N, C-alpha and C positions, 0 to 999 in steps of 0.2 A: 377078307377082312369085314365085308359088309354083314355078312350072313354071321360070323362070330358076335358082332354088334347087337344084330337083331334076337339072338339066341339069348344073349347078357339080358337085354330088355326085357324079354318074353319072361324069363327065369324071376329077375326082380322084382317084377309085376306081379308074377303068382305069389311070391314070397311074402309078398305085401299085403296081398289078400289074404294069405293062410292065417298070417298074423293077427289081422284083424278080424276073421272070422273067429280066432281062437280067444280073442278077447284083449288082446296085447295094446290094444290102441283105445281100452275105455277111458273115458273121460273120469277124472274124480272130481267131486265137490266137499266142497269145504262149508264146514258149519260152527260158527264160535259163539262160546257163552261165557256169560259172566254172573259172578255174585259178590256182593258187597254186605258184609255183616251187618245185622240190625243191633239193636240197644237189647239188652238182657235176654239175647237168645230169640229176639222177635223181630219183625219187620226186616228181614233179610229183603235185600234189591235182587232180584233174578232178571239178567237180560240174554236174549236170545231172539233172535227173527225169527227162526225157524226154518223149514224146508220140506217142500211135498215131492215124496218119491214117488213115479209111475210105475216103477217096478221095483225088485228087491235090490237092495245093495250089501255093500261088504264095507266093514271099517278095514283102512289099510293103513292108516296111521293117527296118533294122538298126542298132541303137545298142551303143555300149560303149567303154569304154577299153581298146582292144586294137590288134594291127596284124594284123587278118583274123580270120577264123575259118574252122573246119572244121564238118561234118555228117559224122556216123557213123550206121551203123546199128544197129539190138537187138542185132547179134555183135559190135560194135566195130570193123566195118569202115568205113575212110573211103570217103566218098559224093564230097566235092570239099571242096575247100581254096578259100578266097577270099582273095587278099590285101589287098584291101580290102574296104569294107562295101558300098561302091557297085556294086562289079559283080556283088552277090549279087542285087540286085533285079532282078525277074523270074524268077528262076530257079524251074523247076518241079520237084517232086517226085513221085513215084508213093505212093500209098498203102502204109503202112509204117509202123515206128515210127523214130523218128529222134532223135538227141542233139545238141547245138551246142556248142562249146566255143573258147574265144578264143586266138588266137597271142599269146605274150607279146612285147613290143618288147623292145630291146636294155634290159638293166638294170632291167626293170619284174617285180617280184617279184608281182603280184595282176593281172589282166585279167578282165573280165566282157563276155559280150554277150547281147543282148537282140534275137531275131529274131522278127518277126510274119508270120504266114502267113494268106494268103486263098485 
């Protein structure tokens, strides 16, 4: 019985190591963005704390009340705009600092977006 237990422990340890090496235990990072409508199509308020990635990441989930969203870099340059949240899944970003902001729907005063990266 003792040998069987040792074999099971070794096998479980090997399986855990294999899953870790293959990326199944990668940490997920989440970034939140918000837009509040300005007056006469101007002075919108954008909120996002931004995040710096030290290696490339992939979008694995997006939620929010919006009409899509966009990603910009630390200089405010547009990286990409997504018309729907679903089309963003699987998109890869290189290392760098990024911000996310939601697009407002027609007659919407405030929108949010939460983007998860892995």
